[in-house]
C-alpha positions as CSV (number, residue, x, y, z in Angstrom):
1,M,-56.2,40.3,-40.6
2,A,-58.9,41.0,-43.2
3,D,-58.7,44.1,-45.4
4,A,-62.3,45.3,-46.2
5,E,-62.5,47.9,-48.9
6,T,-65.7,49.9,-48.4
7,N,-67.1,52.2,-51.1
8,F,-69.0,55.1,-49.7
9,K,-71.5,56.6,-52.1
10,S,-73.4,58.7,-49.6
11,E,-72.7,62.3,-48.6
12,E,-70.3,60.9,-46.0
13,S,-67.8,60.4,-48.8
14,L,-67.3,64.2,-48.6
15,N,-66.6,64.6,-52.4
16,P,-63.8,62.0,-52.9
17,E,-61.6,62.0,-56.0
18,P,-62.9,59.8,-58.8
19,L,-61.5,56.3,-58.7
20,S,-60.6,56.5,-62.4
21,E,-58.2,59.3,-61.8
22,L,-56.2,57.5,-59.2
23,K,-53.8,54.5,-59.5
24,S,-54.3,51.6,-57.1
25,G,-51.9,51.0,-54.4
26,L,-49.8,53.2,-52.0
27,I,-50.3,57.0,-52.2
28,E,-47.3,59.2,-51.6
29,D,-48.8,62.6,-50.6
30,P,-47.5,63.6,-47.1
31,T,-48.8,67.2,-47.3
32,R,-52.4,66.0,-47.7
33,R,-52.5,62.9,-45.6
34,L,-55.0,64.6,-43.2
35,T,-57.2,66.2,-45.9
36,R,-57.2,64.1,-49.1
37,K,-60.4,62.3,-49.7
38,L,-60.2,58.9,-51.5
39,P,-62.9,57.1,-53.4
40,V,-62.7,54.0,-51.2
41,S,-62.5,53.9,-47.4
42,H,-60.4,51.1,-46.0
43,V,-61.3,49.2,-42.8
44,W,-58.5,46.9,-41.6
45,I,-59.7,44.3,-39.2
46,T,-56.8,43.3,-37.0
47,S,-58.6,40.7,-34.9
48,A,-62.1,39.4,-34.2
49,Y,-63.5,37.4,-31.3
50,Y,-66.7,35.4,-30.7
51,Y,-68.4,35.3,-27.3
52,P,-71.1,32.6,-26.7
53,T,-71.9,34.6,-23.6
54,S,-70.7,37.9,-22.3
55,K,-71.4,40.0,-19.3
56,S,-71.2,43.3,-21.2
57,L,-71.7,42.3,-24.9
58,G,-74.6,39.9,-24.6
59,D,-75.0,36.4,-26.0
60,N,-73.5,35.3,-29.3
61,A,-71.5,38.5,-29.5
62,V,-68.7,39.3,-31.9
63,A,-66.1,42.1,-31.3
64,M,-63.6,43.3,-33.7
65,A,-60.4,45.4,-33.3
66,M,-60.0,47.5,-36.4
67,V,-58.2,50.4,-38.0
68,V,-60.3,52.9,-39.9
69,D,-59.7,55.9,-42.2
70,T,-60.9,58.9,-40.2
71,I,-60.6,61.4,-43.1
72,N,-62.8,59.7,-45.7
73,F,-65.9,59.4,-43.6
74,N,-67.3,60.2,-40.2
75,V,-66.1,57.4,-38.0
76,N,-67.8,58.6,-34.8
77,N,-70.4,56.0,-34.0
78,A,-70.1,54.5,-37.5
79,T,-71.9,51.2,-38.1
80,Y,-70.9,48.2,-40.2
81,N,-72.9,45.4,-41.8
82,I,-72.0,42.0,-40.3
83,I,-73.2,38.6,-41.5
84,G,-72.9,35.6,-39.3
85,S,-73.5,32.0,-40.3
86,N,-73.7,28.6,-38.7
87,S,-74.6,25.2,-40.1
88,T,-78.3,26.1,-40.5
89,H,-78.8,29.9,-40.4
90,T,-77.4,33.1,-41.7
91,E,-78.1,36.4,-40.0
92,A,-77.3,40.0,-40.9
93,S,-76.7,42.5,-38.1
94,L,-75.5,46.0,-37.6
95,A,-72.2,46.5,-35.7
96,T,-71.8,49.7,-33.7
97,S,-68.4,51.1,-33.1
98,Q,-66.2,53.5,-31.2
99,T,-62.8,54.9,-32.0
100,E,-59.7,55.7,-29.9
101,G,-57.6,57.8,-32.4
102,V,-55.8,61.1,-32.2
103,P,-56.4,64.0,-34.7
104,T,-52.8,64.1,-36.0
105,C,-53.1,60.6,-37.6
106,R,-55.2,59.6,-40.6
107,Y,-56.0,56.2,-39.3
108,A,-57.6,55.4,-35.9
109,P,-58.0,52.3,-33.9
110,A,-61.7,51.3,-33.5
111,M,-63.7,48.6,-31.9
112,A,-67.0,47.3,-33.4
113,R,-69.5,44.9,-31.8
114,A,-72.6,43.1,-32.8
115,N,-74.7,40.0,-31.9
116,T,-75.1,37.2,-34.4
117,V,-76.2,33.6,-34.7
118,E,-75.3,31.1,-32.1
119,N,-72.3,28.8,-32.7
120,V,-71.2,31.0,-35.5
121,T,-68.8,29.3,-38.0
122,K,-68.4,32.1,-40.6
123,L,-68.3,35.8,-40.1
124,E,-68.3,38.4,-42.9
125,M,-68.4,42.2,-43.4
126,E,-70.5,43.5,-46.2
127,S,-70.6,46.9,-48.0
128,N,-72.4,47.8,-51.2
129,G,-72.9,44.1,-52.0
130,I,-69.2,43.1,-51.5
131,K,-68.5,40.6,-48.7
132,V,-65.2,40.0,-47.0
133,E,-64.8,37.0,-44.7
134,I,-63.4,37.8,-41.3
135,P,-61.2,35.2,-39.5
136,F,-62.2,35.1,-35.8
137,K,-61.2,33.3,-32.6
138,M,-63.1,32.2,-29.5
139,A,-62.7,34.7,-26.7
140,R,-60.9,33.4,-23.6
141,Y,-63.0,32.2,-20.7
142,T,-60.1,31.3,-18.4
143,A,-57.0,33.3,-17.6
144,P,-53.6,32.3,-16.1
145,K,-54.2,34.7,-13.2
146,P,-57.0,37.1,-12.3
147,V,-54.9,40.2,-13.2
148,I,-53.7,40.4,-16.8
149,I,-51.1,43.0,-17.7
150,C,-51.2,43.8,-21.4
151,I,-47.8,44.9,-22.6
152,S,-47.7,47.1,-25.7
153,P,-46.0,45.8,-28.9
154,Q,-42.2,45.4,-28.4
155,F,-40.3,47.1,-31.2
156,V,-36.6,46.3,-31.9
157,A,-36.6,45.0,-28.3
158,E,-33.3,44.5,-26.7
159,Q,-33.8,45.8,-23.1
160,W,-34.0,42.4,-21.5
161,Q,-33.1,43.9,-18.0
162,I,-36.4,45.8,-18.0
163,F,-38.3,42.6,-19.0
164,M,-36.6,40.7,-16.2
165,M,-37.6,43.4,-13.7
166,H,-41.2,43.5,-14.9
167,V,-41.9,39.8,-15.2
168,H,-40.7,39.0,-11.7
169,V,-42.5,41.9,-10.1
170,A,-45.7,41.0,-11.9
171,N,-45.4,37.3,-10.8
172,R,-44.6,38.3,-7.2
173,F,-47.8,40.3,-7.0
174,G,-50.1,38.0,-8.9
175,G,-50.1,39.4,-12.4
176,H,-49.6,37.7,-15.7
177,L,-47.9,39.5,-18.7
178,H,-49.5,39.3,-22.1
179,I,-46.7,40.6,-24.4
180,Y,-47.1,41.7,-28.0
181,L,-44.1,41.4,-30.2
182,T,-43.3,43.2,-33.5
183,S,-39.5,42.8,-33.6
184,I,-37.0,41.5,-31.1
185,I,-33.4,40.2,-31.1
186,E,-33.2,36.4,-31.0
187,S,-31.5,35.8,-27.6
188,F,-34.1,38.0,-25.9
189,F,-36.9,36.2,-27.7
190,E,-35.5,32.9,-26.5
191,L,-35.4,34.2,-23.0
192,M,-39.1,35.3,-23.3
193,K,-40.1,31.9,-24.6
194,E,-38.6,30.1,-21.6
195,Y,-40.6,32.4,-19.3
196,E,-43.7,31.5,-21.4
197,R,-43.0,27.8,-20.9
198,Q,-42.8,28.5,-17.2
199,G,-46.2,30.1,-17.2
200,Y,-45.1,33.6,-16.4
201,I,-46.1,35.3,-19.7
202,T,-48.1,34.8,-22.9
203,L,-46.5,35.9,-26.2
204,D,-48.5,37.4,-29.0
205,Y,-47.3,38.5,-32.4
206,W,-48.7,41.9,-33.2
207,I,-49.9,42.3,-36.8
208,R,-48.5,44.9,-39.2
209,M,-50.7,45.9,-42.0
210,K,-49.0,44.7,-45.2
211,F,-50.6,44.0,-48.6
212,Q,-49.3,42.4,-51.7
213,H,-52.2,43.4,-53.9
214,T,-54.9,46.0,-53.7
215,Q,-57.3,47.3,-56.3
216,T,-57.7,50.7,-54.7
217,P,-55.5,53.6,-53.5
218,Y,-54.6,54.0,-49.8
219,F,-52.2,55.8,-47.5
220,E,-49.6,53.6,-45.8
221,P,-51.4,52.6,-42.6
222,N,-48.4,51.7,-40.4
223,E,-47.0,55.2,-40.8
224,N,-50.3,57.0,-40.3
225,I,-51.5,55.5,-37.1
226,E,-50.3,56.4,-33.6
227,W,-47.3,54.4,-32.3
228,R,-47.6,51.3,-34.4
229,N,-51.3,50.9,-33.5
230,Q,-50.4,50.4,-29.9
231,A,-54.0,51.2,-28.8
232,G,-55.2,48.5,-31.2
233,A,-53.0,45.9,-29.5
234,Q,-54.3,47.0,-26.1
235,T,-57.8,46.7,-27.3
236,D,-57.1,43.3,-28.8
237,C,-55.8,42.2,-25.3
238,L,-58.9,43.6,-23.7
239,L,-61.2,41.7,-26.1
240,Q,-59.2,38.4,-25.6
241,Y,-59.6,38.5,-21.8
242,K,-62.9,40.4,-21.4
243,E,-64.7,37.4,-19.9
244,A,-61.7,35.7,-18.3
245,A,-59.8,38.3,-16.1
246,E,-61.0,40.2,-13.1
247,Y,-58.7,43.2,-13.9
248,I,-56.7,44.2,-16.9
249,A,-53.8,46.7,-16.9
250,F,-52.6,48.4,-20.1
251,F,-48.9,49.1,-19.6
252,D,-45.7,49.4,-21.5
253,M,-42.8,47.1,-20.7
254,D,-41.2,49.9,-18.7
255,D,-44.3,50.6,-16.6
256,I,-43.9,48.7,-13.4
257,L,-46.4,48.9,-10.5
258,F,-45.5,48.0,-6.9
259,P,-48.7,47.7,-4.8
260,K,-48.4,49.9,-1.7
261,N,-51.1,48.8,0.7
262,Y,-51.7,45.1,0.0
263,P,-49.5,42.1,-0.8
264,T,-51.1,41.4,-4.3
265,Y,-52.5,43.3,-7.2
266,L,-55.9,41.6,-6.8
267,E,-56.3,42.8,-3.2
268,E,-55.0,46.3,-4.0
269,F,-57.4,46.7,-6.9
270,N,-60.3,45.3,-4.9
271,A,-59.6,47.9,-2.2
272,E,-59.7,50.7,-4.7
273,W,-62.9,49.6,-6.2
274,A,-64.4,49.2,-2.7
275,L,-63.9,53.0,-2.3
276,Q,-65.5,53.8,-5.7
277,P,-67.7,50.8,-6.6
278,R,-68.9,52.3,-9.9
279,A,-65.5,53.2,-11.2
280,T,-64.7,52.0,-14.7
281,S,-60.9,52.2,-14.2
282,V,-58.2,53.1,-11.8
283,F,-55.7,55.6,-13.1
284,Y,-52.0,55.5,-11.9
285,G,-49.6,58.3,-12.7
286,R,-46.1,57.4,-14.0
287,R,-43.1,58.7,-12.1
288,E,-39.9,58.8,-14.1
289,H,-37.0,56.7,-12.8
290,E,-33.5,55.7,-13.8
291,F,-31.5,52.7,-12.8
292,V,-28.1,51.1,-13.6
293,K,-28.4,48.0,-15.7
294,A,-26.5,44.8,-15.2
295,E,-24.5,43.8,-18.2
296,T,-25.0,40.1,-17.9
297,L,-27.7,37.8,-16.5
298,D,-25.2,36.5,-14.0
299,E,-24.7,40.0,-12.7
300,F,-28.5,40.8,-12.6
301,S,-29.7,41.3,-9.1
302,F,-33.0,42.7,-7.8
303,I,-31.2,43.9,-4.7
304,D,-28.7,45.9,-6.7
305,L,-31.3,47.1,-9.1
306,I,-33.6,48.6,-6.4
307,K,-30.6,50.2,-4.7
308,S,-29.7,52.0,-8.0
309,L,-33.3,53.2,-8.6
310,R,-33.7,56.9,-8.5
311,S,-36.9,58.9,-8.7
312,S,-37.7,62.1,-10.5
313,P,-40.3,64.7,-9.3
314,T,-41.8,64.4,-12.8
315,V,-45.0,62.4,-13.0
316,K,-46.2,61.8,-16.5
317,R,-49.7,61.0,-17.9
318,G,-50.5,57.6,-16.5
319,K,-52.0,54.2,-17.4
320,V,-55.2,52.5,-16.3
321,V,-56.3,49.2,-14.7
322,V,-59.8,48.4,-15.7
323,K,-62.7,46.1,-14.9
324,P,-63.1,44.4,-18.3
325,D,-66.9,44.3,-18.3
326,R,-66.9,48.1,-18.1
327,Y,-64.4,48.7,-21.0
328,N,-64.9,47.8,-24.6
329,S,-61.8,49.6,-26.1
330,T,-58.9,51.7,-25.0
331,W,-56.4,54.3,-26.1
332,I,-52.8,54.2,-24.9
333,H,-53.5,55.9,-21.6
334,Y,-57.2,55.3,-21.1
335,S,-60.4,55.1,-23.2
336,N,-61.5,58.2,-24.9
337,N,-65.0,56.8,-24.6
338,E,-64.9,56.6,-20.8
339,N,-66.7,59.0,-18.6
340,E,-63.9,60.8,-16.8
341,A,-66.0,61.0,-13.7
342,T,-65.9,57.2,-13.4
343,R,-62.1,57.1,-13.7
344,R,-60.6,56.8,-10.2
345,S,-57.2,58.6,-10.0
346,I,-54.5,57.4,-7.6
347,D,-51.8,59.8,-6.3
348,N,-49.8,57.2,-4.5
349,P,-48.4,54.8,-5.5
350,T,-47.3,55.8,-9.0
351,I,-46.1,53.5,-11.7
352,V,-42.3,53.2,-11.7
353,H,-41.5,54.3,-15.2
354,V,-38.0,53.0,-16.0
355,Q,-37.7,54.6,-19.4
356,R,-34.2,55.7,-18.7
357,P,-31.9,52.6,-18.0
358,L,-28.3,53.5,-17.6
359,Q,-25.3,51.5,-18.9
360,K,-22.5,50.8,-16.4
361,H,-19.8,51.5,-19.0
362,G,-21.7,52.9,-22.0
363,N,-22.0,56.6,-23.0
364,N,-25.6,57.0,-22.0
365,N,-26.1,59.7,-24.7
366,I,-29.9,59.8,-24.1
367,T,-29.2,61.7,-20.9
368,K,-27.8,64.6,-23.0
369,L,-31.1,64.9,-24.8
370,W,-33.3,64.0,-21.9
371,K,-32.3,66.3,-19.1
372,M,-34.1,65.5,-15.9
373,E,-33.4,65.7,-12.2
374,F,-33.4,62.4,-10.2
375,G,-33.1,61.9,-6.4
376,P,-33.7,59.2,-3.8
377,L,-36.3,56.5,-4.5
378,N,-39.7,57.8,-3.8
379,E,-41.8,54.6,-4.0
380,T,-42.7,51.9,-1.5
381,I,-40.8,48.7,-2.3
382,R,-40.7,46.3,0.6
383,A,-37.5,44.4,1.4
384,H,-39.2,41.0,1.7
385,D,-40.7,41.4,-1.7
386,V,-37.3,42.2,-3.2
387,K,-35.8,39.1,-1.5
388,A,-38.6,36.9,-2.9
389,M,-38.0,38.2,-6.4
390,E,-34.3,37.6,-6.0
391,D,-34.9,34.0,-4.9
392,D,-37.3,33.5,-7.9
393,L,-34.6,34.9,-10.2
394,N,-32.0,32.6,-8.8
395,R,-34.3,29.6,-9.5
396,F,-34.6,30.7,-13.1
397,R,-30.9,31.1,-13.5
398,K,-30.5,27.4,-12.7
399,I,-32.8,26.3,-15.6
400,P,-30.5,24.8,-18.3
401,T,-32.1,26.7,-21.1
402,I,-31.6,30.0,-19.3
403,S,-28.0,29.1,-18.7
404,E,-27.5,28.6,-22.4
405,I,-29.3,31.8,-23.4
406,A,-27.6,34.1,-20.8
407,P,-24.2,34.6,-22.6
408,K,-26.0,35.6,-25.8
409,L,-27.9,38.5,-24.3
410,P,-26.7,41.9,-25.3
411,S,-24.5,43.7,-22.8
412,E,-24.8,47.2,-24.3
413,D,-27.4,49.4,-25.9
414,F,-27.7,49.5,-29.7
415,Y,-31.2,50.4,-30.7
416,L,-32.3,52.3,-27.6
417,P,-30.4,55.5,-28.4
418,I,-31.4,55.3,-32.1
419,V,-35.1,54.9,-31.3
420,F,-35.0,57.5,-28.6
421,K,-33.4,60.1,-30.9
422,C,-36.0,59.3,-33.5
423,Y,-38.9,59.6,-31.0
424,Y,-37.3,62.8,-29.6
425,D,-37.1,64.5,-33.1
426,A,-40.6,63.3,-34.0
427,F,-42.5,64.0,-30.8
428,Y,-40.8,64.1,-27.4
429,D,-38.7,67.3,-27.9
430,N,-41.6,69.5,-26.9
431,A,-42.3,67.5,-23.8
432,F,-38.6,67.5,-22.7
433,D,-37.3,70.8,-23.9
434,H,-40.6,72.8,-24.2
435,R,-39.9,73.6,-27.9
436,R,-42.2,72.8,-30.7
437,A,-41.1,70.3,-33.4
438,K,-42.8,69.6,-36.7
439,H,-45.0,67.0,-35.1
440,G,-47.1,64.8,-37.4
441,C,-48.6,61.4,-36.5
442,P,-46.6,60.1,-33.5
443,N,-44.9,57.1,-35.0
444,A,-41.5,55.3,-35.2
445,D,-42.3,53.5,-38.5
446,T,-40.2,55.8,-40.5
447,C,-37.2,55.7,-38.2
448,E,-34.0,54.6,-39.9
449,L,-32.8,51.5,-38.1
450,P,-29.5,49.9,-39.2
451,Q,-29.2,46.2,-39.1
452,R,-27.2,44.9,-36.1
453,K,-24.9,42.3,-37.7
454,E,-24.7,39.9,-34.8
455,Y,-28.5,39.9,-34.4
456,K,-29.9,39.6,-37.8
457,C,-33.5,38.3,-37.4
458,T,-36.6,40.1,-36.3
459,I,-40.2,39.1,-36.6
460,S,-42.9,41.1,-38.4
461,I,-46.3,39.6,-39.0
462,G,-48.3,40.8,-42.0
463,D,-52.0,40.7,-42.9
464,T,-52.2,37.3,-44.6
465,G,-49.0,35.7,-43.4
466,V,-45.6,36.6,-42.2
467,T,-42.9,38.9,-43.6
468,L,-39.4,37.7,-43.0
469,A,-37.5,40.8,-42.2
470,T,-34.3,42.4,-41.2
471,L,-34.6,46.0,-40.1
472,N,-33.9,47.5,-43.5
473,D,-35.3,44.8,-45.8
474,T,-38.6,43.0,-46.1
475,I,-39.8,40.2,-48.3
476,P,-43.5,40.2,-49.1
477,A,-45.5,37.2,-47.9
478,T,-48.9,35.6,-48.7
479,N,-50.7,32.8,-47.0
480,F,-47.9,30.5,-45.8
481,S,-48.6,26.8,-45.9
482,C,-46.4,23.8,-45.3
483,G,-46.5,20.1,-44.4
484,A,-47.3,16.8,-46.0
485,N,-48.7,13.3,-45.3
486,R,-46.6,11.5,-42.7
487,F,-44.3,14.5,-42.8
488,Q,-42.4,13.8,-39.7
489,E,-41.0,10.6,-41.2
490,F,-39.2,12.3,-44.0
491,I,-38.2,15.8,-42.8
492,P,-34.5,14.8,-42.2
493,Q,-34.3,13.1,-45.6
494,L,-36.0,16.1,-47.3
495,F,-33.3,18.5,-46.0
496,N,-30.6,16.3,-47.5
497,S,-32.3,15.8,-50.8
498,S,-31.1,17.2,-54.1
499,Q,-34.3,19.4,-54.1
500,C,-33.3,20.9,-50.9
501,K,-29.7,21.5,-52.0
502,N,-31.0,23.4,-55.0
503,L,-33.0,25.8,-52.8
504,K,-31.6,28.9,-51.3
505,D,-32.8,28.1,-47.8
506,P,-34.1,24.9,-46.2
507,M,-37.1,26.9,-44.9
508,N,-38.3,27.0,-48.6
509,V,-38.6,23.2,-48.4
510,C,-41.0,23.6,-45.5
511,C,-43.2,26.0,-47.6
512,V,-43.2,23.8,-50.7
513,A,-44.2,20.8,-48.6
514,H,-46.9,22.8,-46.8
515,D,-48.4,23.7,-50.1
516,S,-48.5,20.0,-51.0
517,C,-50.1,19.1,-47.7
518,Y,-52.8,21.8,-48.1
519,N,-53.4,20.6,-51.7
520,S,-53.9,17.1,-50.4
521,Q,-56.6,18.3,-48.0
522,V,-55.6,15.9,-45.2
523,G,-56.5,18.5,-42.5
524,K,-55.2,22.0,-41.7
525,D,-54.0,21.2,-38.2
526,P,-51.7,18.2,-39.2
527,C,-50.2,20.3,-42.0
528,D,-49.6,23.3,-39.7
529,N,-48.1,21.0,-37.0
530,M,-45.7,19.5,-39.5
531,F,-44.8,22.9,-40.9
532,C,-43.8,24.2,-37.4
533,E,-41.7,21.0,-36.8
534,C,-40.1,21.5,-40.2
535,L,-39.2,25.1,-39.5
536,S,-37.9,24.3,-36.0
537,M,-35.5,21.8,-37.5
538,A,-34.5,24.1,-40.4
539,T,-33.6,26.9,-38.0
540,E,-32.3,24.9,-35.1
541,K,-28.8,26.4,-35.4
542,N,-29.8,29.5,-37.3
543,L,-30.3,33.1,-36.1
544,C,-33.7,33.1,-37.8
545,A,-35.4,30.9,-35.3
546,V,-37.5,33.9,-34.3
547,D,-38.9,34.1,-37.8
548,A,-39.7,30.4,-37.7
549,A,-41.9,31.0,-34.6
550,G,-43.6,33.9,-36.4
551,L,-44.3,31.8,-39.5
552,C,-45.6,29.0,-37.4
553,A,-48.0,31.4,-35.6
554,A,-49.1,32.9,-38.9
555,V,-50.2,29.7,-40.6
556,R,-52.2,28.7,-37.5
557,L,-53.9,32.1,-37.4
558,F,-54.3,33.0,-41.0
559,G,-54.0,29.8,-43.0
560,Q,-57.7,28.7,-43.0
561,T,-58.6,30.5,-46.2
562,A,-55.6,29.1,-48.0
563,Y,-56.4,25.6,-46.9
564,E,-60.0,25.9,-48.0
565,T,-59.1,27.1,-51.5
566,L,-55.8,25.3,-52.2
567,G,-57.2,21.9,-52.9
568,G,-55.9,21.1,-56.4
569,S,-54.6,24.6,-57.0
570,Q,-51.1,26.1,-57.3
571,G,-49.1,26.7,-54.2
572,V,-49.2,30.1,-52.5
573,S,-46.0,30.0,-50.4
574,P,-43.3,32.4,-51.6
575,S,-39.7,31.5,-51.5
576,I,-37.6,32.8,-48.6
577,N,-34.4,34.5,-49.8
């Protein structure tokens, strides 16, 4: 993630406060978060992709998923100065943009696009003579399956039963889950990783906006954007698969679609577009459902789950499936930039929204807040599909890794009632009880979440690296680096050395060595590979293995700038307490 600080000196600044009268850093001013003008407008670039060719963006296109300050300047159709360079040429271009925000939040997700030089090797954003380099990746041109289901960021994730339901349903009907993670308990994370190894899902680590140093004032972005920038993650997924997938769905983990008329998603969606060929999206409503959860993986059964499913008459605002060449960004439910006349609405089937899982022996306190009538199942779920999913599940149960993970999975709710109560107080109460709460920006970032003692580690990825985190404590991070020449030969000895014994955590050794490797300039990839191996060994019997995976992902994604600048300089890796 790049943080571009843009000074607006035109009338669009709308009379900001003088910079000299404000301190740099975080502003605490909740009553004026939607009115206060600042001297600098921040643009956070969460991801950027390069397209040598694109059906909808043109040749040598770049697309960026961003977060922008909607109060400081008019973000509608805003443009940004982009500079692209290759080995022989540099070219400036103007990026056009579109936003997907809501008026109750200061910050909004945005997507900007431009065309630049071919074979671009360096991308920058410029404002008032200041340039910020933008890390970018090549967009995907192949996909695991023709239908990609983008799953919104998972937050204190523990509901493994819903994941199991969704992943096997998607696989049965020809879909591939691309899942964003913010925080998750370790055993659940290990379960997901095995499904990734089996080719059923792709895991992605959703980036939180965190900053160690800033020279200008800003409002806390994670608290002032809708639902942890969920729309930004969905737009990122769209940009990744724009040239690779035939259809992309933007769902939550508890949004599960059973095709009604055809045996696969691809055939079902093809049939819908045959009826309205110029449609930009197909919009499915979401019917509320409840079901009884198995307490253990051994007890988990698709046959029992479907038998326990009960439908509500309530159909909530739905989600879309899109043709990616007709969509450039999306909000949570659909794109606010889409012509509603080209959105094809489907009455039946509806998405099975399993937001209310019930415990067999728990107190199910959320039902006291969320009062809703449920009756017999009102969706088409074919018996032979249920049997096929049950057979697939049984195959997975026999995998040795799954057998080892199964006893560690939680058997009762912990975070679900806490998060639901927080959501209810902040936003949902009006929807459920028809009473108005003091709604601000819909967000769970300020929810108070106690640390669950038996599951201590979560992942949380920051702007220039990774923050090791528990749910009530964070340790700031900068660019992580780790590795060394011929590193694999001395990792075991390193952990037993006197240097290691004097450190608080063996993971620090990995970071110290990574700095050394980056300083030696032997190549970023070898350093990062050895770093990941080092962390894997350091956390092999440690609950923080999930953090190790996040750190590994961070150095691969965000370590390039550190590698290019660290030769002969001081290390940048912080200690891990």
